[in-house]
N, C-alpha and C positions, 0 to 999 in steps of 0.2 A: 588815511587821513580824512578828515571831514571836508566835504565839498559844500561850499556855501551856495545859496540860491542865486546870489549876485554873480558868482563865477559862472554858474550854469547859464544865466541870462546873458552874460557878456559873450560867452562862447556861441550861444544861439544867435546873437546879434551879428557876430562876425562870420558865421558860417551858414546860417539859415537852417541848420539841422534841427531835428525835433528835440524837445527838452530831455526826454529819456535818453536819447542817443548822446546828447551833450554831457549829461551827468555820468553816463557810463564811460565815455571817452576820458573825462577828467579823472575819474577813479583809476582807469588803466594807466594814465600818465602821471599819477600821484600829484594831481593838481597843477601840473605844468601846462599853461595855456597853449603854447606852440606845439608841444607834444600831443595835446588833445586834438588840435587842428589837423596834425599829420595823421593821427589815428582815424579821424573822420574822413579824410581824403582817401586813405587806404580802404576804409570801409566802403566808400563809393565805388572804388575799382572792384572790390570783391563782390559787391552787390550787382555790379554790371555783369559779371560772369554768371551769377545766379539767375539773372533775368534775361540772359541771352536768347532763351527760347520764347520769350514773350513777344507778341505782335506789337509793333510800334508803327501804327498807321495814321496817327494824328500828328499834329505839329504845325510848323510855320514855314512859309516861303518868304524870303526877304531879298531885296535888291539894293545895290548901291551904284552910283554913277559919278564919274568925274565931272568937274565943273565945265570942262571944254567938250564934254560929250564924245570923247574919243575912246573911252573905256567904260565897261559896266560889268558888274558881278552879280551873281544870283546864287543863293544857297537854299537847301531844304534841310531842316533839322526835324527829326521825328521824335515823338513820345508816344505813350500808350493811351492817354486819355485827353479829351478835349478840355477838361478842367485844367490840366497842366499847360496845354497849348495856349490857353487864354490868360495864363499867369504873366504878369508884366515882366518878371525876372527872366522867364523863359523867352518871351518874344524879344526882350531887350538884348539878350545874349545872341539871338539869331541875327538881329539887325547889326550888332557889332561885328559879328562874324562875317557878314556880307561886306562890310567896310574893310575888314582885315584882308579878305580875299582880294578886294580891289586894290588895296595899298601894297600888298606883298606878293601877289601873284604866285601862290604856291603851285609847284609842279604837279602834285598829286595828293591823294588823301593822306598818305603818310607824312608828307611835308606839312600839310595843313595841321594835322594833329600835333606835330612836334613844334609848330611855330609858337612864338611867345606873343600873347595878347594881354596887354595891361599887366605885365609883370609875372604872368604864369602861362604855362603851356595850354593850348586849346584842349588837350586831353584832360588836363587837370580841371579846367572849367567844366567839362562834361562830367567828370567824376563827382565834382562838388554838387552839380545840379542833380545828379542821380542820388547822391547822399541825402539831399534835401527832400526830393519828391518821391524817392523809392520807386521810380519807374525806369524802364529801359529808355535811354535817351541817346540818340546817335545822329551824326551828320550823314545823311543819305547820299548827297551829291552836291557838287558846286560847279559853276560855269563862269568863265571869264571871257568877255568879248572885247577885242581890240580892233580899231579901225585906223586906216592910214588914208587921210584925206576925206573921209566920210563922217558919219555921225551915228551914234547909237541912242536907243531909247529903252526905258524900262517901264513896266506896268505891273502892278500887283492888284489882284481882284479877289472877291469872294472871301472876305475875312482873312486875308493873308494865306489863302490856301491854293492860289493859282498865280504864277508869275511868268512874265515874258520878257525876253531881251530881243531887240531887233537891231540889225546893222544895215544902214543904208549907205550906198556909194554917193559920190558927188558932193556938191555943196550948194549954198544958197543963203538966203536970209536966215540967221541962226534961230530967231524966234519962230519963223514960219516952218523951217525945217524940223525944229523940235516938235511942233504941233503935228505935222504930218507923220513923223516917226511914231509919236505916241498914238495917233489914230490907228496906225498899222499894227502897233503892239496890241491895242485893244481888239483889233480885228482878229489877230492870232489867238488871243484869249477866248474870244467869243465863238469863233468858227473852227478852230483847231485844224488848220491845214496840215497836210503831211509833208508837202514840198513847197518850195518857192515857185518853181515853174515846171512845166511838163517835161522839159529836157532832163530834169533830175530824176525822173522816175525810172527805176531799174527795168530792164527789158523783161525779166522774169515776172515782175508785177504786172506789166502790160499784157504779157502772154496769158497770165492767169485770168485777168479781166476779160480778155477776148474769149477765152475758153468758156467762162461762165455765161457771157452774153450769147455765144453760139448755142449753148445748151438751152438757154431760155428761148431763143428764136425757134429752135427745133420743137421744143415742148409746146410753144404757142401755135405751132402749125403754120408759120409764115412761109410764103413762097420762096424758094431758093434764090430767085433773082433779086429779091428784096433784102436778103439776109445781111449782105455786107453793108448796105446803107443803114440798116437798123443798128448793126453792131457799131458802126462809126458814130452814129448819133448818141449811143449810150456811152461810148468812150468819151465823147465831148462832155457829157454830163459828169462823168467821173473826173475829168480834168477840172471842171468848174467847182467840184466839191473838194478835191484833194490839193489843188495848186493855189497858193495864196494870190498870185497875180491875176488869176482868172475867177476869183470869188467876187460876188456882188458886195460892194462896200456897205457895211452895216449902217453907216450914217447917211448914205444917199443911195437908194436902191437903183437909181438910174445910171450908176457908174460901176465899173469894175475897178479893182485895186490898180490894175495897170493903167486905167484911164486917169485915176487920181494922181499917179506918179508922172504920167505924161504931161498933165496940166502943170504940175509943179516944175517939171524939167524945163518947160517952155519959159516959165516965169523966172527960174533960176539961171537959165542960159547954159545949163549943163545937164548931162544925162544922169538922172537920179533913179536908182532902182534898189530893190531889196537884195542884199547879199546873202543874208542868212537870218534865221531866228532860232531861238531856244525857248521851249515852253515847259515849265515844271507844274504839273498838276499833282497836288499833294497825294501821296500814297500810290501813284502809278508805278508800275514795275520798272519803267525805264524812261529816260527823257524822250520826248516826241519832237524830233527835229525834222 
């Protein structure tokens, strides 16, 4: 049967797929609009399989946070090109997905993909985006932070390519607490600590650092009686780089992060400290916690 230009345009408006794909789908469905939509969805799934070997290193990191600051969510959705990452439909989907994770708390990736968001499964959303953009699009990871009696903060930086969630214990003035938490989230984004405090560092990591410093001392020809003092000093520098609480505060170089928290704890009348943080840097191989 003949397919009108108006029908093709209508299908394009409803799906976002290309004109040629819309016309072909309508022809396969004998003009049935719902049938054509289903064909395009299936095409998206099929195209996903074809593009499975394509690199998807671009994308968007998005966060969502509850009004009472007791929960926050973060997601990373990847695509192949920055052109797609900057598309409003793609970034809007990622923001909605972060809110969905916050509201529904899926247990794992399978549960997230099977979940219903605005009347259709998350997997269907992905298939439709792929059908429109003809790129590999995937949810790389997501994180949900909950606190009991503390507060959380989120921060997104660098054109939606770097996101941070931070959980703080204790309480205090909500406005002031929120500002402190956001400052610390910005610190994590800028300085990329590996741990909250030195006690979290695995022994094998410390042993490796000591081994490296010992070799450096030997190669530098330092006297044996000074070796341990030098190694200890270099370990302290390692702690200052790797541990959030021991880093210099980026907004005030006269203070460490632990000093900022100590000042706020005195003001709040309770011990406030960092419980944990999560940092998503777009395209990295694994979360840096």
